[in-house]
N, CA, C and O atoms as CSV, one atom per row, in Angstrom:
chain,resi,resn,atom,element,x,y,z
A,1,MET,N,N,37.142,103.172,52.868
A,1,MET,CA,C,37.163,104.248,53.713
A,1,MET,C,C,35.758,104.416,54.629
A,1,MET,O,O,34.580,104.270,54.304
A,2,GLU,N,N,36.243,104.701,55.625
A,2,GLU,CA,C,35.053,104.740,56.702
A,2,GLU,C,C,34.826,106.448,56.632
A,2,GLU,O,O,35.616,107.271,56.170
A,3,ALA,N,N,33.482,106.697,57.246
A,3,ALA,CA,C,32.710,107.797,57.522
A,3,ALA,C,C,32.014,107.868,58.964
A,3,ALA,O,O,31.149,107.002,59.093
A,4,ARG,N,N,32.167,108.592,59.936
A,4,ARG,CA,C,30.885,108.419,60.758
A,4,ARG,C,C,30.224,109.705,61.357
A,4,ARG,O,O,30.805,110.790,61.340
A,5,ALA,N,N,28.948,109.520,61.901
A,5,ALA,CA,C,28.242,110.647,62.436
A,5,ALA,C,C,27.823,110.329,63.653
A,5,ALA,O,O,27.471,109.173,63.887
A,6,ARG,N,N,27.797,111.233,64.550
A,6,ARG,CA,C,27.246,111.082,65.809
A,6,ARG,C,C,25.811,111.973,66.366
A,6,ARG,O,O,25.837,113.180,66.121
A,7,LEU,N,N,25.263,111.732,66.690
A,7,LEU,CA,C,23.982,112.352,67.205
A,7,LEU,C,C,23.755,112.205,68.549
A,7,LEU,O,O,23.291,111.130,68.929
A,8,THR,N,N,24.072,113.377,69.626
A,8,THR,CA,C,24.024,112.971,71.051
A,8,THR,C,C,23.011,113.565,71.679
A,8,THR,O,O,22.502,114.537,71.119
A,9,GLN,N,N,22.456,113.094,73.060
A,9,GLN,CA,C,21.523,113.465,73.593
A,9,GLN,C,C,19.977,113.337,73.144
A,9,GLN,O,O,19.104,114.142,73.469
A,10,ILE,N,N,19.801,112.303,72.420
A,10,ILE,CA,C,18.587,112.159,71.856
A,10,ILE,C,C,17.448,111.832,73.058
A,10,ILE,O,O,17.880,111.081,73.933
A,11,GLY,N,N,16.570,112.120,73.165
A,11,GLY,CA,C,15.314,112.154,74.063
A,11,GLY,C,C,14.832,110.811,74.296
A,11,GLY,O,O,13.775,110.622,74.897
A,12,VAL,N,N,15.578,109.828,73.836
A,12,VAL,CA,C,14.849,108.235,74.107
A,12,VAL,C,C,15.852,107.171,74.912
A,12,VAL,O,O,17.062,107.368,74.798
A,13,PRO,N,N,15.514,106.353,75.504
A,13,PRO,CA,C,16.141,105.351,76.132
A,13,PRO,C,C,17.094,104.636,74.936
A,13,PRO,O,O,16.646,104.479,73.800
A,14,ALA,N,N,18.149,104.313,75.228
A,14,ALA,CA,C,19.208,103.506,74.387
A,14,ALA,C,C,18.528,102.532,74.168
A,14,ALA,O,O,18.454,102.262,72.969
A,15,THR,N,N,17.716,101.546,75.170
A,15,THR,CA,C,17.171,100.480,74.850
A,15,THR,C,C,16.452,100.235,73.641
A,15,THR,O,O,16.690,99.306,72.869
A,16,LYS,N,N,15.456,101.207,73.488
A,16,LYS,CA,C,14.563,100.989,72.429
A,16,LYS,C,C,15.578,101.600,70.988
A,16,LYS,O,O,15.317,101.085,69.901
A,17,VAL,N,N,16.486,102.475,71.032
A,17,VAL,CA,C,17.255,102.668,69.661
A,17,VAL,C,C,18.252,101.656,69.620
A,17,VAL,O,O,18.636,101.307,68.504
A,18,ARG,N,N,18.657,101.212,70.453
A,18,ARG,CA,C,19.248,99.604,70.009
A,18,ARG,C,C,18.288,98.393,69.178
A,18,ARG,O,O,18.646,97.649,68.265
A,19,GLN,N,N,17.261,98.472,69.694
A,19,GLN,CA,C,16.134,97.659,68.929
A,19,GLN,C,C,16.349,97.970,67.393
A,19,GLN,O,O,16.782,97.147,66.586
A,20,LEU,N,N,16.023,99.140,67.129
A,20,LEU,CA,C,15.846,99.821,65.951
A,20,LEU,C,C,17.003,99.578,64.842
A,20,LEU,O,O,16.863,99.219,63.673
A,21,VAL,N,N,18.414,99.939,65.694
A,21,VAL,CA,C,19.688,100.087,64.839
A,21,VAL,C,C,20.180,98.283,64.660
A,21,VAL,O,O,21.055,98.034,63.830
A,22,ALA,N,N,19.580,97.155,65.454
A,22,ALA,CA,C,20.026,95.916,65.205
A,22,ALA,C,C,19.360,95.640,63.508
A,22,ALA,O,O,19.714,94.792,62.689
A,23,LEU,N,N,18.539,96.458,63.417
A,23,LEU,CA,C,17.889,95.672,62.190
A,23,LEU,C,C,18.899,96.437,60.981
A,23,LEU,O,O,18.788,95.830,59.916
A,24,ILE,N,N,19.715,97.450,60.907
A,24,ILE,CA,C,20.324,97.988,59.930
A,24,ILE,C,C,21.752,97.606,59.999
A,24,ILE,O,O,22.431,97.757,58.983
A,25,ARG,N,N,22.254,97.161,61.001
A,25,ARG,CA,C,23.753,96.690,61.168
A,25,ARG,C,C,23.918,95.630,60.026
A,25,ARG,O,O,23.218,94.640,59.813
A,26,GLY,N,N,25.295,96.197,59.169
A,26,GLY,CA,C,25.778,95.444,58.229
A,26,GLY,C,C,24.925,95.195,57.193
A,26,GLY,O,O,24.901,94.126,56.585
A,27,LYS,N,N,24.202,96.164,56.956
A,27,LYS,CA,C,23.168,96.387,55.512
A,27,LYS,C,C,23.531,97.344,54.657
A,27,LYS,O,O,24.057,98.348,55.138
A,28,ARG,N,N,23.384,97.276,53.562
A,28,ARG,CA,C,23.544,98.024,52.658
A,28,ARG,C,C,23.145,99.452,53.101
A,28,ARG,O,O,22.467,99.582,54.120
A,29,VAL,N,N,23.600,100.705,52.265
A,29,VAL,CA,C,22.980,101.787,52.835
A,29,VAL,C,C,21.283,102.108,52.068
A,29,VAL,O,O,20.289,102.657,52.544
A,30,GLU,N,N,21.494,101.596,50.955
A,30,GLU,CA,C,20.054,101.959,50.485
A,30,GLU,C,C,18.960,100.757,51.097
A,30,GLU,O,O,17.782,101.114,51.090
A,31,GLU,N,N,19.178,99.689,51.502
A,31,GLU,CA,C,18.617,99.041,52.233
A,31,GLU,C,C,18.182,99.416,53.784
A,31,GLU,O,O,17.113,99.064,54.282
A,32,ALA,N,N,19.057,100.086,54.367
A,32,ALA,CA,C,18.778,100.608,55.423
A,32,ALA,C,C,17.892,101.730,55.697
A,32,ALA,O,O,17.071,101.934,56.591
A,33,LEU,N,N,18.254,102.360,54.749
A,33,LEU,CA,C,17.317,103.691,54.764
A,33,LEU,C,C,15.993,103.324,54.488
A,33,LEU,O,O,15.063,103.733,55.183
A,34,SER,N,N,15.802,102.406,53.298
A,34,SER,CA,C,14.547,102.076,53.279
A,34,SER,C,C,13.503,100.825,54.920
A,34,SER,O,O,12.347,100.551,55.243
A,35,ILE,N,N,14.593,100.588,55.283
A,35,ILE,CA,C,13.991,99.977,56.598
A,35,ILE,C,C,13.865,101.041,57.631
A,35,ILE,O,O,12.977,100.786,58.445
A,36,LEU,N,N,14.476,102.123,57.826
A,36,LEU,CA,C,14.087,103.278,58.442
A,36,LEU,C,C,13.032,104.008,58.002
A,36,LEU,O,O,12.193,104.358,58.832
A,37,ARG,N,N,12.883,104.365,56.644
A,37,ARG,CA,C,11.721,104.968,56.066
A,37,ARG,C,C,10.308,104.479,56.405
A,37,ARG,O,O,9.356,105.230,56.617
A,38,PHE,N,N,10.269,102.946,56.440
A,38,PHE,CA,C,8.732,102.179,56.997
A,38,PHE,C,C,8.981,101.875,58.175
A,38,PHE,O,O,8.132,101.106,58.629
A,39,SER,N,N,9.676,102.108,58.786
A,39,SER,CA,C,9.395,101.824,60.413
A,39,SER,C,C,8.355,102.697,60.982
A,39,SER,O,O,8.027,103.813,60.581
A,40,SER,N,N,7.816,101.928,62.120
A,40,SER,CA,C,7.062,102.794,62.526
A,40,SER,C,C,7.481,103.266,63.911
A,40,SER,O,O,6.629,103.864,64.569
A,41,ARG,N,N,8.736,103.063,64.455
A,41,ARG,CA,C,9.175,103.862,65.749
A,41,ARG,C,C,9.394,105.276,65.309
A,41,ARG,O,O,9.714,105.469,64.136
A,42,PRO,N,N,9.256,106.281,66.128
A,42,PRO,CA,C,9.005,107.437,66.264
A,42,PRO,C,C,11.044,108.217,66.241
A,42,PRO,O,O,11.508,109.316,65.937
A,43,VAL,N,N,11.690,106.842,66.760
A,43,VAL,CA,C,13.172,107.147,66.871
A,43,VAL,C,C,14.043,106.818,65.231
A,43,VAL,O,O,15.252,106.916,65.026
A,44,ALA,N,N,13.027,106.440,64.304
A,44,ALA,CA,C,13.735,106.151,63.203
A,44,ALA,C,C,13.998,107.264,62.341
A,44,ALA,O,O,14.928,107.233,61.535
A,45,LYS,N,N,13.146,108.352,62.479
A,45,LYS,CA,C,13.728,109.450,61.595
A,45,LYS,C,C,14.974,110.129,62.341
A,45,LYS,O,O,15.539,110.981,61.656
A,46,LEU,N,N,15.539,109.896,63.695
A,46,LEU,CA,C,16.540,110.471,64.009
A,46,LEU,C,C,17.819,109.489,63.488
A,46,LEU,O,O,18.997,109.806,63.319
A,47,VAL,N,N,17.232,108.337,63.320
A,47,VAL,CA,C,18.190,107.367,62.993
A,47,VAL,C,C,18.753,107.526,61.432
A,47,VAL,O,O,19.941,107.395,61.136
A,48,GLU,N,N,17.805,107.797,60.590
A,48,GLU,CA,C,17.705,107.750,59.307
A,48,GLU,C,C,18.786,109.394,59.270
A,48,GLU,O,O,19.775,109.496,58.544
A,49,LYS,N,N,18.328,110.437,60.144
A,49,LYS,CA,C,19.194,111.506,59.779
A,49,LYS,C,C,20.562,111.602,59.855
A,49,LYS,O,O,21.303,112.308,59.172
A,50,THR,N,N,20.930,110.582,61.033
A,50,THR,CA,C,22.242,110.314,61.358
A,50,THR,C,C,22.968,109.482,60.204
A,50,THR,O,O,24.158,109.549,59.897
A,51,LEU,N,N,21.957,108.668,59.625
A,51,LEU,CA,C,22.663,107.627,58.656
A,51,LEU,C,C,23.107,108.642,57.363
A,51,LEU,O,O,24.175,108.756,56.761
A,52,ARG,N,N,21.788,109.330,57.214
A,52,ARG,CA,C,22.361,110.032,55.750
A,52,ARG,C,C,23.460,111.495,55.970
A,52,ARG,O,O,23.966,112.067,55.004
A,53,SER,N,N,23.711,111.978,57.600
A,53,SER,CA,C,24.823,112.489,57.388
A,53,SER,C,C,25.892,112.051,57.227
A,53,SER,O,O,26.783,112.704,56.684
A,54,ALA,N,N,26.094,110.483,57.794
A,54,ALA,CA,C,27.399,109.453,57.506
A,54,ALA,C,C,27.573,109.337,56.365
A,54,ALA,O,O,28.743,109.574,56.067
A,55,ILE,N,N,26.843,109.032,55.400
A,55,ILE,CA,C,26.813,109.102,54.013
A,55,ILE,C,C,27.311,110.346,53.371
A,55,ILE,O,O,28.261,110.387,52.589
A,56,ALA,N,N,26.549,111.420,53.787
A,56,ALA,CA,C,27.280,112.567,53.276
A,56,ALA,C,C,28.960,112.653,54.016
A,56,ALA,O,O,29.906,112.806,53.243
A,57,ASN,N,N,29.076,112.603,54.698
A,57,ASN,CA,C,30.743,112.757,55.245
A,57,ASN,C,C,31.320,112.204,54.619
A,57,ASN,O,O,32.366,112.700,54.198
A,58,SER,N,N,30.827,110.546,54.136
A,58,SER,CA,C,31.938,109.755,53.392
A,58,SER,C,C,32.048,110.423,51.665
A,58,SER,O,O,33.039,110.318,50.943
A,59,VAL,N,N,31.093,110.919,51.401
A,59,VAL,CA,C,30.913,111.339,50.211
A,59,VAL,C,C,32.011,112.479,49.800
A,59,VAL,O,O,32.856,112.475,48.905
A,60,ASN,N,N,31.670,113.489,50.824
A,60,ASN,CA,C,32.358,114.546,50.860
A,60,ASN,C,C,34.024,114.724,51.409
A,60,ASN,O,O,34.792,115.672,51.241
A,61,ARG,N,N,34.206,113.577,52.037
A,61,ARG,CA,C,35.616,113.548,52.659
A,61,ARG,C,C,36.878,113.877,51.967
A,61,ARG,O,O,37.800,114.501,52.492
A,62,ASP,N,N,36.868,113.399,50.695
A,62,ASP,CA,C,38.486,113.497,50.132
A,62,ASP,C,C,37.902,113.581,48.442
A,62,ASP,O,O,36.935,112.928,48.049
A,63,ALA,N,N,38.443,114.210,47.860
A,63,ALA,CA,C,38.101,115.107,46.708
A,63,ALA,C,C,38.826,114.630,45.817
A,63,ALA,O,O,38.478,114.818,44.652
A,64,THR,N,N,40.299,113.718,46.154
A,64,THR,CA,C,41.095,113.015,45.462
A,64,THR,C,C,40.542,111.326,45.498
A,64,THR,O,O,41.291,110.515,44.952
A,65,ARG,N,N,39.746,111.005,45.889
A,65,ARG,CA,C,39.102,109.577,45.951
A,65,ARG,C,C,37.740,109.834,46.045
A,65,ARG,O,O,37.268,110.112,47.148
A,66,PRO,N,N,37.190,109.794,45.274
A,66,PRO,CA,C,35.471,109.991,45.311
A,66,PRO,C,C,34.984,108.583,45.657
A,66,PRO,O,O,35.375,107.461,45.334
A,67,VAL,N,N,34.046,109.013,46.386
A,67,VAL,CA,C,33.158,107.279,47.162
A,67,VAL,C,C,31.665,107.411,46.330
A,67,VAL,O,O,30.826,108.313,46.352
A,68,ASP,N,N,31.706,106.119,45.591
A,68,ASP,CA,C,30.219,106.199,45.481
A,68,ASP,C,C,28.979,105.515,46.250
A,68,ASP,O,O,28.654,104.327,46.255
A,69,PRO,N,N,28.458,106.473,46.815
A,69,PRO,CA,C,26.858,105.835,47.746
A,69,PRO,C,C,26.416,104.860,47.727
A,69,PRO,O,O,26.085,104.285,48.764
A,70,GLU,N,N,26.276,104.391,46.629
A,70,GLU,CA,C,25.936,103.062,46.323
A,70,GLU,C,C,26.769,101.622,46.739
A,70,GLU,O,O,26.326,100.473,46.748
A,71,GLN,N,N,27.986,102.060,47.040
A,71,GLN,CA,C,29.073,101.245,47.301
A,71,GLN,C,C,28.906,101.265,48.779
A,71,GLN,O,O,29.239,100.214,49.327
A,72,LEU,N,N,28.465,102.222,49.559
A,72,LEU,CA,C,28.835,102.089,51.237
A,72,LEU,C,C,27.557,100.967,51.754
A,72,LEU,O,O,26.583,100.545,51.130
A,73,PHE,N,N,28.065,100.680,53.276
A,73,PHE,CA,C,27.424,99.806,53.958
A,73,PHE,C,C,27.348,100.216,55.128
A,73,PHE,O,O,27.995,101.245,55.321
A,74,VAL,N,N,26.570,99.636,56.372
A,74,VAL,CA,C,26.300,100.141,57.789
A,74,VAL,C,C,27.684,99.374,58.096
A,74,VAL,O,O,27.637,98.253,57.590
A,75,LYS,N,N,28.892,99.616,58.758
A,75,LYS,CA,C,29.841,98.664,58.778
A,75,LYS,C,C,29.577,98.875,60.638
A,75,LYS,O,O,30.057,97.899,61.215
A,76,THR,N,N,29.004,99.802,61.532
A,76,THR,CA,C,28.833,99.730,62.827
A,76,THR,C,C,27.772,100.791,62.839
A,76,THR,O,O,27.667,101.737,62.058
A,77,VAL,N,N,26.907,100.441,63.977
A,77,VAL,CA,C,26.101,101.408,64.427
A,77,VAL,C,C,25.586,100.795,66.014
A,77,VAL,O,O,25.169,99.653,66.208
A,78,PHE,N,N,25.691,101.534,66.731
A,78,PHE,CA,C,25.864,101.728,68.381
A,78,PHE,C,C,24.954,103.075,69.003
A,78,PHE,O,O,24.734,104.210,68.579
A,79,ALA,N,N,24.603,102.403,70.090
A,79,ALA,CA,C,23.584,103.657,71.024
A,79,ALA,C,C,24.237,103.106,72.420
A,79,ALA,O,O,24.346,101.975,72.892
A,80,ASP,N,N,24.678,104.591,72.935
A,80,ASP,CA,C,25.399,104.333,74.287
A,80,ASP,C,C,24.081,105.100,75.051
A,80,ASP,O,O,23.106,105.679,74.572
A,81,GLU,N,N,24.463,104.862,76.345
A,81,GLU,CA,C,23.675,105.774,77.437
A,81,GLU,C,C,24.182,107.105,77.714
A,81,GLU,O,O,25.305,107.267,78.191
A,82,GLY,N,N,23.373,108.101,77.424
A,82,GLY,CA,C,23.489,109.146,78.274
A,82,GLY,C,C,23.308,109.585,79.479
A,82,GLY,O,O,23.541,108.795,80.394
A,83,ARG,N,N,22.830,111.007,79.815
A,83,ARG,CA,C,22.663,111.282,80.855
A,83,ARG,C,C,21.069,111.197,81.003
A,83,ARG,O,O,20.193,111.353,80.152
A,84,ASP,N,N,20.986,110.887,82.413
A,84,ASP,CA,C,19.420,110.889,83.023
A,84,ASP,C,C,18.910,112.239,83.484
A,84,ASP,O,O,19.569,112.760,84.384
A,85,LEU,N,N,17.874,112.888,83.038
A,85,LEU,CA,C,17.245,113.973,83.459
A,85,LEU,C,C,16.463,113.832,84.601
A,85,LEU,O,O,15.283,113.642,84.308
A,86,LYS,N,N,16.718,113.858,85.953
A,86,LYS,CA,C,15.976,113.503,87.339
A,86,LYS,C,C,14.980,114.593,87.258
A,86,LYS,O,O,15.174,115.795,87.076
A,87,ARG,N,N,13.985,114.004,87.412
A,87,ARG,CA,C,12.588,115.148,87.859
A,87,ARG,C,C,11.973,114.447,89.040
A,87,ARG,O,O,12.370,113.417,89.586
A,88,ILE,N,N,10.802,115.286,89.369
A,88,ILE,CA,C,10.044,114.652,90.430
A,88,ILE,C,C,8.523,115.041,90.247
A,88,ILE,O,O,8.014,116.079,89.823
A,89,MET,N,N,7.897,113.713,90.766
A,89,MET,CA,C,6.666,113.656,90.392
A,89,MET,C,C,5.737,113.808,91.588
A,89,MET,O,O,5.634,112.729,92.172
A,90,THR,N,N,5.240,114.486,91.980
A,90,THR,CA,C,4.267,114.683,93.339
A,90,THR,C,C,3.197,113.302,93.341
A,90,THR,O,O,2.553,112.905,92.370
A,91,ARG,N,N,3.213,112.750,94.623
A,91,ARG,CA,C,2.295,111.477,94.554
A,91,ARG,C,C,1.142,111.905,95.859
A,91,ARG,O,O,0.879,113.046,96.237
A,92,ALA,N,N,0.633,110.737,96.332
A,92,ALA,CA,C,-0.443,111.315,97.255
A,92,ALA,C,C,0.088,111.101,98.509
A,92,ALA,O,O,0.897,110.207,98.756
A,93,ARG,N,N,-0.418,112.035,99.453
A,93,ARG,CA,C,-0.292,112.522,100.791
A,93,ARG,C,C,1.384,113.287,101.054
A,93,ARG,O,O,2.154,113.139,102.004
A,94,GLY,N,N,1.485,113.876,100.169
A,94,GLY,CA,C,2.721,114.565,100.170
A,94,GLY,C,C,3.648,114.343,99.976
A,94,GLY,O,O,4.563,115.105,100.289
A,95,SER,N,N,3.876,112.985,99.259
A,95,SER,CA,C,5.384,112.420,98.956
A,95,SER,C,C,5.787,112.544,97.622
A,95,SER,O,O,5.028,113.163,96.876
A,96,ALA,N,N,6.764,112.109,97.192
A,96,ALA,CA,C,7.142,112.421,95.749
A,96,ALA,C,C,7.660,110.926,95.531
A,96,ALA,O,O,7.855,110.104,96.427
A,97,ASP,N,N,7.863,110.721,94.013
A,97,ASP,CA,C,8.710,109.748,93.401
A,97,ASP,C,C,9.866,110.761,92.593
A,97,ASP,O,O,10.007,111.983,92.605
A,98,ARG,N,N,10.547,109.767,91.956
A,98,ARG,CA,C,11.821,110.474,91.078
A,98,ARG,C,C,11.350,109.633,89.725
A,98,ARG,O,O,10.640,108.629,89.794
A,99,LEU,N,N,11.785,110.119,88.650
A,99,LEU,CA,C,11.545,110.176,87.521
A,99,LEU,C,C,12.771,110.153,86.822
A,99,LEU,O,O,13.381,111.215,86.946
A,100,LYS,N,N,13.532,109.020,85.896
A,100,LYS,CA,C,14.442,109.387,85.454
A,100,LYS,C,C,14.276,109.352,83.802
A,100,LYS,O,O,14.169,108.298,83.176
A,101,LYS,N,N,14.271,110.580,83.235
A,101,LYS,CA,C,14.008,110.679,82.040
A,101,LYS,C,C,15.546,110.242,81.051
A,101,LYS,O,O,16.536,110.960,81.192
A,102,ARG,N,N,15.591,109.111,80.152
A,102,ARG,CA,C,16.870,108.744,80.172
A,102,ARG,C,C,17.076,109.363,78.396
A,102,ARG,O,O,16.232,109.431,77.503
A,103,HIS,N,N,18.316,109.684,78.392
A,103,HIS,CA,C,18.486,109.809,76.967
A,103,HIS,C,C,19.826,109.031,76.343
A,103,HIS,O,O,20.566,108.295,76.995
A,104,SER,N,N,19.943,109.311,75.150
A,104,SER,CA,C,21.070,108.158,74.492
A,104,SER,C,C,21.884,108.876,73.527
A,104,SER,O,O,21.457,109.976,73.176
A,105,HIS,N,N,23.142,108.395,72.959
A,105,HIS,CA,C,23.923,108.479,71.975
A,105,HIS,C,C,23.922,107.688,71.025
A,105,HIS,O,O,23.950,106.485,71.283
A,106,LEU,N,N,23.888,108.146,69.627
A,106,LEU,CA,C,24.038,107.037,68.366
A,106,LEU,C,C,25.064,107.575,67.792
A,106,LEU,O,O,25.163,108.790,67.620
A,107,THR,N,N,26.034,106.623,67.395
A,107,THR,CA,C,27.142,106.595,66.738
A,107,THR,C,C,26.649,105.621,65.319
A,107,THR,O,O,26.015,104.589,65.539
A,108,VAL,N,N,26.942,105.973,64.044
A,108,VAL,CA,C,26.575,105.574,62.902
A,108,VAL,C,C,28.227,105.592,62.023
A,108,VAL,O,O,28.747,106.690,61.825
A,109,VAL,N,N,28.837,104.492,61.619
A,109,VAL,CA,C,29.680,104.255,60.942
A,109,VAL,C,C,29.640,103.534,59.575
A,109,VAL,O,O,29.620,102.306,59.493
A,110,VAL,N,N,29.626,104.545,58.266
A,110,VAL,CA,C,29.610,103.645,57.003
A,110,VAL,C,C,31.034,103.610,56.450
A,110,VAL,O,O,31.947,104.416,56.630
A,111,SER,N,N,31.003,102.399,55.682
A,111,SER,CA,C,32.360,102.305,54.745
A,111,SER,C,C,32.072,101.699,53.651
A,111,SER,O,O,31.120,100.919,53.632
A,112,ASP,N,N,32.986,101.982,52.302
A,112,ASP,CA,C,33.092,101.109,51.149
A,112,ASP,C,C,33.867,99.862,50.960
A,112,ASP,O,O,34.177,99.393,49.865
A,113,GLY,N,N,34.185,99.312,52.244
A,113,GLY,CA,C,34.831,98.177,52.622
A,113,GLY,C,C,36.403,98.041,51.706
A,113,GLY,O,O,37.059,97.056,51.369
A,114,GLN,N,N,36.626,99.621,51.500
A,114,GLN,CA,C,38.319,99.516,51.128
A,114,GLN,C,C,38.998,100.513,52.136
A,114,GLN,O,O,38.482,101.514,52.633
A,115,ASN,N,N,39.949,100.147,52.280
A,115,ASN,CA,C,40.916,100.905,53.337
A,115,ASN,C,C,41.678,101.964,52.723
A,115,ASN,O,O,42.459,102.634,53.399
């Protein structure tokens, strides 16, 4: 059984999130959580929060068929581009530069390997 969790409008570019989620893709949930817990990247806390939400969604999804959290693995995890906040920074001699503050969306899917 699959369960998913989605976190939208993370204030981190998708390229930086993709570097981290590549480490946990296809791993067992306990191993993925330990990788995220000891990662030095600030976005690791947001990815860990989303992974824990997907685990909770899987456990609480169907009361007739309980799921053991130790049997779960990260089936799919990906980061998509979000919207860009456009800001202006003043420069010398009255000119201005445009800044793009990039955002991303994170999706985590966990599965126990059964349909």
